[in-house]
Structures are given as structure tokens and as C-alpha cells.
N, C-alpha and C positions, 0 to 999 in steps of 0.2 A: 766329289768323288764324281762328280758325270763328267768335269773337265780332262779327267784321269784317264776317264775310257775314252774320249775321245781321241787322248791323244796319245792312246796309246793305239787303235786301229789306224789314223794318221800315220806314229809313226811306221808300223809296222808294214802299213799299203806301202813305202814310202821302202821299204826294204825288201818287200816283193820287185819292188817296180826296178829299183838300184841293180837289183840281183840279176835279176832277168834281160836286164840290156847291159850288164858285162858278161854274159852269159853266149850273147848276140855277140858284140867285140872282141877281136884279140886285148888283149889287155899286157903292156910290157911290167907287165910284177911291177907296177901298182895298182895299192888296194886305192877302192873310189869311198871318201872319209864323210860324206854326207849325215849316215848317220852316225857315227860318231860327236861327229860337230852337236848334233841336234841333241840326240843324245846327252853331252855335256854341258853344253850352252845355256841346254835350254828345259828339258826335261831335267834334268838337277836341281834347277834355279825352281824350278814350278815345285817338286818336292819337299825343298827347305819353306816353299811360303805354303805349304796347303799344310804342313806341320807346325806351322809358326800360325796358323788360322783357328786352328783345333787342338792349339797344344791345353787350351782352359777348358777341353772338353775330351780328357783321355777315357777312352772304355777298356776293360778290358781284352778285348780281344784286340785291339793295335800294340804295335809293339811303341815304348814309351817314346813317347817325340821329342823330349832332347836327347838322347841317346841315339832315335834316328837321326836327327839335323847334326850330330857328329857323326856320325859315318857318311852320311849323304857328304859332308863339308868332307872330309876326309880322300873321299873316292873322286870328287872336283877335282880335286887339289892333286889328285894322286895321276886322273886323266891325265889335266890339264896337262903338266911337266913331264907326264908320259914314262910316267916312271911302276917298273913291275907291278912293286905292291898296289899301287892303285887297278889295276889288273885285277890281282886279284881278292883284294877289294869287295872290286866289284860284283867278285863271285856272292860274295856276303851279300852285297845289298840286294841281286835281281832275286835270290833266294830267297831273303828275308820278306822283299814286297810277294813276292809270289806269295808263299805262304799267307802272308798277311793281310792283302787283298781280299780274300773270298770272304771275311770273319767280317768285313768293314761294309757289305751288300745291304740295305736294307729288308732286298728280298728274302736274307736265309736269316733275318730274326726271325718269324715268319713261322717258324718250326722248328718241334722241342727235339728231345731227345733223342732215339735211332735216324730219325729225320734229316734232324740235322743233320748230324755227321753227311749223311748219306750226302746232302747239301752241299756240304765243305768241301767233299771229295768232289762231286759230279766241278763247282765251281771254280776247282782247286785244276782239274785237268784242262778245263776251257783256259785257266787261265797259262798253267805251265806253257799250252801246245801256242793260245796269240801273243802272248807272253816272251817266254821264258826259252821258247825253245831258239824261236827268231831272235834272240840275243847272242844263245848259247853260238847258233853258224855263225854271227855272225863274227865276234869279242870272242870266240878261236880264233879264227883265220888274222885276226890282227895282233895278236901274241907278238910275232915280229918287230911290233912298230915300239914294244915299249923295252925301254933299259933298263938295268942292272944297277943302282946304286946298292955300294956296300959301304 
């Protein structure tokens, strides 16, 4: 789990740097794709490997690992092929990960009852701010990159 936190921080910093660089220069309408490639070809496979490592240690707080792996693989295929359903399914994955991740924090396990609810809510706000919000901003701007096949 510590590596995921590190990857999220690196990804968020990358997003901030890319956005600040693009704000300083005039763009020709093309979107920078560094985060997209990092997310699609590095972070999603890391999530699959992480799920495979913990597949025998299913906790009640985690999404079922096989369902999570299937969702991640589907998002990977959709984003790789730039299909619009991959873009929409990515929102499901981002939301599920944001809701699930605070439950896996070891520091949250020491609380009980109402304290645990408040600790989860606090961790959820932090996770949403550091991970979900930058991805929402990024992927909303990139919807035009995806094709709609029927």
C-alpha cells in the first residue's frame, strides 16, 4: 500500500507540473498526454499486480479482488483503445478506488465506532483532494480523445 501512496503523490506532482507548464506556454489545441500514459500503462498494471498479491488476503473493507482486477483490465483496454466506454468506466474505477482506499489504511483500524466514521470521512476527503480531484480535472479535459463506437 505504501507504494500506491508514493505513486499517487508522484502522479499528482506530475499533473501539477504538466498543468503549470501548459499554462505558461500557448498550446496548439493538443493535450499533453504524460499523465494519461503514466496512468494507463504504469498505474493500472500496478493496481492489477497489487490486487494479485492481496487476492488471498481479502478483507471486508476491500473490493473483491477479482472484480477489481476485471474492472481495471476493462478500463485499461478502454483507455488503450481510446473507446468512450473506457472513459466512462474509468470514472467507476476512480470512484471505487477513492471510496475503498481509506478503508485499507492501517491507521484507520485503531479507531472504533463513531470515531472510525469520522476518521474514514477525513481520509476520504484527503484522498478525494489528492487523487480524485486532479483526475477529474484531467480526464474531463481529455474526453474528446475518445471515440464512440456503437
